[in-house]
C-alpha angles and dihedrals in degrees: 000000000000120000097186113179123222099223093186098052091043093051090048089050094048092045094049090047088055089053092242131141119217087255092053091050091049092056094046096046102034091233116125120261089233090055092049088050092048090049094046090050091046093239090128137021117231123231113243090252093052092046091050090052092050091048093048086058094061088033111239130131122247089242093050089048094052092042094058120108115242112260105271113245113242116229109256105178126049131194116220092254092054092064106114114236107226099171128017125185130071087342119043122198116190112187126213105228130007096280120210136115115355093023107121098177130053120199119189138186101211123195119190118194117221108295094006117146139171091245141272092275106083117242119239130175139150099265147086119245141188142171151166125231109234100182138355130020123295126190111211124189117193114178106309093340122096130180137163110228125200134192113320093014117122144194136201126181150146106271094212086077109086111260143173136194123209133172104227095183141080092242134070112274119216127195133174109212141176129204127188121227096018115262099204 
């Protein structure tokens, strides 16, 4: 079993984690900016001595550098059954991605059963949100404004303004929405 290490990707990861640009690292290590770029892009392999000089500029020891785990790959594509249900009932919210710390955008596939609404108490949170109605009819109240949106209609607003969503039709309503930062 081969455990080949991508020196370039690992160097880039360590440099960025240290908050250094390639130019900064060049100044601190005495290795040219061009050479650091070539190494990070796997266009050349550094000698042990050169790699040690570069790592001393971060600073990180050679043993710590090689002991690091490779940066985990984030999932990019999601099958419909991989969307995470975060609320299920008269309103279903299925989230793209796992959510959690570090996620700055929340994308939801929302489904509202006939007559479903987010409640008489208006919602309010420190975000911006927008969405597009895919099917059905959704009444959206934002502050003193109220409108019924149909398929293809969209919204975008500051979520600190009190708001409420309500399905006003006899059919299911479906919306794809985004919120930044995530509200739940």
